[in-house]
C-alpha positions in Angstrom: 111.5 -11.5 -69.3 109.5 -14.5 -68.0 110.2 -17.9 -69.3 107.4 -19.4 -71.4 105.8 -22.2 -69.5 105.5 -25.6 -71.2 102.0 -27.0 -70.8 100.9 -30.7 -71.0 98.0 -30.0 -73.4 99.6 -29.6 -76.8 98.1 -29.1 -80.3 97.7 -32.4 -82.2 97.1 -33.4 -85.8 93.9 -35.4 -84.7 90.8 -34.8 -86.7 88.3 -32.4 -85.1 85.4 -33.9 -87.1 86.3 -37.4 -86.0 86.4 -36.3 -82.3 83.0 -34.6 -82.6 81.5 -37.6 -84.4 82.5 -39.8 -81.4 80.6 -37.8 -78.8 78.0 -40.2 -77.5 75.4 -37.7 -76.3 73.5 -36.6 -79.5 72.5 -33.2 -78.2 76.1 -32.4 -77.2 77.4 -33.6 -80.6 74.9 -31.3 -82.3 75.8 -28.4 -80.0 79.5 -29.0 -80.6 78.9 -28.8 -84.4 77.1 -25.4 -83.9 79.9 -24.0 -81.7 82.5 -25.3 -84.1 80.8 -23.5 -87.0 80.4 -20.3 -84.9 84.0 -20.2 -83.8 85.3 -20.9 -87.3 83.1 -18.0 -88.6 84.2 -15.5 -86.0 87.9 -16.5 -85.8 88.4 -17.3 -89.5 90.9 -19.9 -88.2 91.1 -23.6 -88.8 90.1 -25.6 -85.7 92.8 -27.8 -84.2 92.7 -30.5 -81.5 94.6 -29.6 -78.3 95.2 -32.7 -76.2 92.5 -35.3 -76.5 89.4 -33.3 -75.9 89.8 -29.6 -76.6 89.3 -27.8 -79.9 91.2 -24.5 -80.3 91.3 -21.7 -82.9 94.4 -19.6 -83.5 97.4 -19.2 -81.2 98.4 -16.5 -78.7 100.9 -16.0 -76.0 99.2 -15.2 -72.7 101.0 -13.5 -69.8 99.7 -13.9 -66.3 99.3 -10.4 -64.7 99.9 -12.0 -61.2 103.0 -14.2 -61.9 104.3 -12.9 -65.2 104.3 -16.5 -66.4 103.8 -16.8 -70.1 102.0 -19.6 -71.9 101.2 -20.3 -75.6 97.6 -21.3 -76.0 94.7 -21.0 -78.5 92.8 -17.7 -78.8 89.4 -19.3 -78.3 88.3 -22.9 -78.0 85.9 -25.3 -76.4 85.6 -28.8 -75.0 82.5 -31.0 -74.9 82.6 -32.5 -71.4 80.3 -35.0 -69.7 78.7 -32.4 -67.4 78.6 -29.4 -69.9 80.2 -27.6 -72.8 83.3 -25.7 -71.6 84.1 -22.7 -73.8 87.5 -21.2 -73.3 87.1 -17.5 -73.7 89.6 -15.1 -72.1 87.7 -11.9 -71.3 86.9 -9.5 -68.5 83.8 -10.9 -66.8 83.0 -7.6 -65.0 83.5 -5.5 -68.1 81.0 -7.7 -70.1 78.5 -8.3 -67.3 75.6 -7.0 -69.4 76.3 -9.5 -72.1 76.5 -12.3 -69.6 73.1 -11.3 -68.1 71.6 -11.5 -71.6 73.2 -14.9 -72.3 70.9 -17.2 -70.4 71.7 -20.2 -68.2 75.5 -20.5 -67.7 78.4 -20.5 -65.3 81.5 -18.5 -65.7 85.0 -18.9 -64.3 88.4 -17.4 -65.1 88.7 -17.9 -68.8 85.9 -20.5 -69.1 82.2 -20.3 -69.8 80.1 -23.4 -68.9 76.9 -24.2 -70.7 74.8 -27.3 -70.3 73.2 -27.1 -73.8 72.9 -24.4 -76.4 69.1 -24.3 -75.9 69.8 -22.7 -72.5 71.5 -19.6 -74.1 71.0 -16.9 -76.7 73.4 -18.0 -79.5 73.6 -14.4 -80.8 74.9 -13.2 -77.4 77.2 -16.2 -77.3 78.6 -15.1 -80.7 79.2 -11.6 -79.3 81.1 -13.0 -76.3 83.3 -15.1 -78.7 84.0 -12.0 -80.8 85.0 -10.0 -77.6 87.2 -12.8 -76.4 88.9 -13.0 -79.8 89.7 -9.3 -79.6 91.3 -9.9 -76.2 89.2 -7.4 -74.3 
């Protein structure tokens, strides 16, 4: 059995609302509130700060298929960053290519979806992607 990796970014007791209220970019602050509400609704979990800038919902142990390394992390989450909104959604990009095509302007990486602003995407499709990621598919 693989040893559980200890990661630097840990869940904190910091206030999610305080963090969002300090976002300087007004559009990003508004978008973060919408994503917060959406992820709360879909996950039925209380948001928690992870590190100084990530907001996570729920907890799960992930196992890397390549290395077998295990890590405890949130099920879904997001981080408002200077360049974009980074949504942490672990899902199969190829299996859900049709949804990504309907989403709108975005970039996707392994476990992350990058959006400049919510106006660039279809929020209903985004909600579907969040639901898929939560189910672990």
